[in-house]
N, C-alpha and C positions, 0 to 999 in steps of 0.2 A: 504493500499500501504506499502510495508516495505522501509526502508531507502535506501536502494541500488535501488531498483525500483523507487523512487521518484529521485534519485541522477540522476540516468540515465534518466529519462522523463525530468527532469531541463536539464540536459548537452545536450541535444539532440534539445532541441527547439532552432528554427533558429534566432528569434528575440529575443534580449536583453531585450526589456521591458517583453516581455513574459517570461524570465528566473527569473525576477524580481517578477513578478506576482506569478509565481508558487513557489519560494522560501520563501516567505513572510511568509505564516502559519511556515513553519519548523523554521526560525529564531524567529518566534513569541513563539513557543513551548521552543525552545531553551532558551533564554532569560528569560523567565517566569519559567524555570525550575532553573535557577540561582538567579534570583531576585525576593523576595518574594512581595516587595513593587511594586504594579500593576502601578501605577504612574511611578516609577523609570523605570520598565520593559518596558512602552510605549515609554518612552522618548528614551531609548537605543535603543529600535527596530526601531524607526524613524531617529536617527541618523545613524544607521546602515545602513537603505536604503537609505538616503541621500549621505550617502559617496559611496554606492554601483554606484547609480545613476551619481554622480559627476565622478565616474572612469570607466564611459562606455566606454571610447576611450582607457584606458590603460588597460582592460580585453585582455588576449590573447584567441581567442576562441578555441585552440588546447588545453587549461589547464580545468582543471574540475571545472566548475561555483560552483557547491556544495560546493566543499572542499573550495573554494577560499572565497566565500561569509559567510561560516560558521566561515571560519579563522579570518576574519574582524569584525565579530559579536562577537566572542571570544576576539579580542583586545579592542573591545567597553565597552565590559563587566569589563574585565579588569582594563582598566582606570576609569572606574565608582567607582568602588570598590576602588581603591586605592584613589581616589578623596574624596570620603564617608570616608574612614579611616584617612585620613590626616585632612579631617574638623572635624572630632568624635575626634582624639587626640589634637587638639587644644581646641574644646571645654570642653573637660575634663580637659585638663591642667589649661585652664582660672578657671572654677567654683572652681577646688580645689583650685589653687591659691588666689582666690578672695574670697572664703567662709572663710579661715583661716583668713584674714585681717579684715573680719566684724565683728562688735559689735554686735550681736543681744539680748544680755543681758538685753537691755534697751528697747526692743520692747515691746508695748503694748500687753496684749494676749498672750505673749509668750507661756505660758503653753498652751493653745488652740490649738496652733498652733502645738507644739511639740507634744501633746496628738494624735490629727489629723494625724501627720506624722507617729506616731507608730503604730497607727490602720490601716492606710492605707497599711504599710510595713508589718504588720503580716498577714491581707489579702491576700497580693500579695506573700508573703514565702509560703502562704499555698496552692496555685497553682504551684509553682515551683517544679521541681526536685531537690533532694539534692545536685548535683554538680551546679546547677544552682543557687542555694541558697547560697550554700559556696560562687561562684564568685560573687554574686552581694553585698554579705555583705563585701567581701574583697575588690571590688570597692569602694564601698561606705566610706571604712576606709579610701581610699586614696591611697592603694597599685598600683604599676604601674603593667602593664600588664607582666613584667618580675618577678617580686615579686609573683604575684599570680601564674603564671606557675610553678616557682620552688616551693613555698609552697606547692601548690596542686600536684605535679608531674605528670604535662600535657604538651602536646606540646600547641604551639601557637594556631594551627587550633581548637583544641578541646575547647581549652579558648572562640575564637572567636564563635562557633559556639552554645555553652551552652550561652554566654552572649547576642547573638543576639535572640536566642529562649526566653531568660529570658525579655528581652525587648519588644520584641512581645507579650508575655504572659501579662507583664504588662502595656500594652498600651490597649489591647484588655479588660482586666478588667476594667481600667479607664473609657474608652470608654463606657462601658456599666453600668455605676455608675451615679445616679442623683446626680447633686449639692446639692440638697436638704437634700441628706443622711448625710451630713458632718457640723459638728458644725460652721464652718466659710464660 
């Protein structure tokens, strides 16, 4: 069924609950196309359906339900991404600031920890694209998003896309490794 046929069928449904039942797969597909983490996408979908359910009395039957619900869903996705970005920025700032003030020189087995970090980082770099590699190396050096985008002559969206892919690939790589493969 094409999107316009689906929208027409949903809009023609008489019962609001039936409209919700029919729109759910389209909302799910839309959310999952924008959010890569399955659990986050499901949370967003549930929030969106909850909002649509609460707005039962606010819906004007003369309006396009399909468009209205997709717009609400879009706002939920934007809100989630804004919150995620805000949390990530605060975390990165904390990590960079706190790592500068800590003294790890006196840590026992520091040479082992450092060699494992280098080994893991080289493995991860081997699976990244050249742009992802550059972005990760500059990020780990503590450069800000603005500094990285100007240094690489890319826009913020390109930066975000490549960094997200690099993080996903890194997580996937680390999840597939056994802890016994490492010295510590």
